[in-house]
C-alpha positions, 0 to 999 in steps of 0.5 A: 467517552460520552453517551452516544459515542462509539469506539471500535477497537480491534485488529484487522488481518488478511492476505494481500494478493499483489505482484512483485515490483521487479518480476511481476510474479504473484506474491501473497503477503500476510498483513495485519493492522490494529484499528481504533476508531471513535464515532461521534454523532454529527450533532455533537461534533462541530468539526468534520471527519479528522481521521481520528474522530468520525461522525455519523448521523445521530438518528442511525440505528446501525453504524457502517464502519466499512469506509473507515476500515477500507481507508485505514487498510489502503493507507497502511498496505505496502505499495510495493512488494518483492517476491524475494530480496534477491529478485533479478526482475525482467530483462529490459530487452526481451522481457523474460523473468531473470529468476526462472530463465536465462536470456542472452540479451546484451546489455542496453547501449548507454544513453549518450544524453547522460555522458556529461553526468557520468563524467562528473560522477567519475571525478 
């Protein structure tokens, strides 16, 4: 690394508070991410921030890495989580959680607009 450049390397970990994509129950999930950033003074770099190399004003006395950390974390965090692999989700008719309650709703009627596709699939 050249003089004036800063490398930040480490591991970021936290617990994400999300909701199950099927039943909407809270899910706490541990999450860890290795990080590595290179910061270069903007007067030494002729390109904009490319994800690997970040620039900062050359006259700064302190470097704020919160933005790049937040971005890496947001990109690496799982978009969808499930409380467990066999989650039964919510009943589409009454909305009850099928994991904790039993409902007596009948299955929804088939949408007639899909009949031609169903017929093709059965051939």
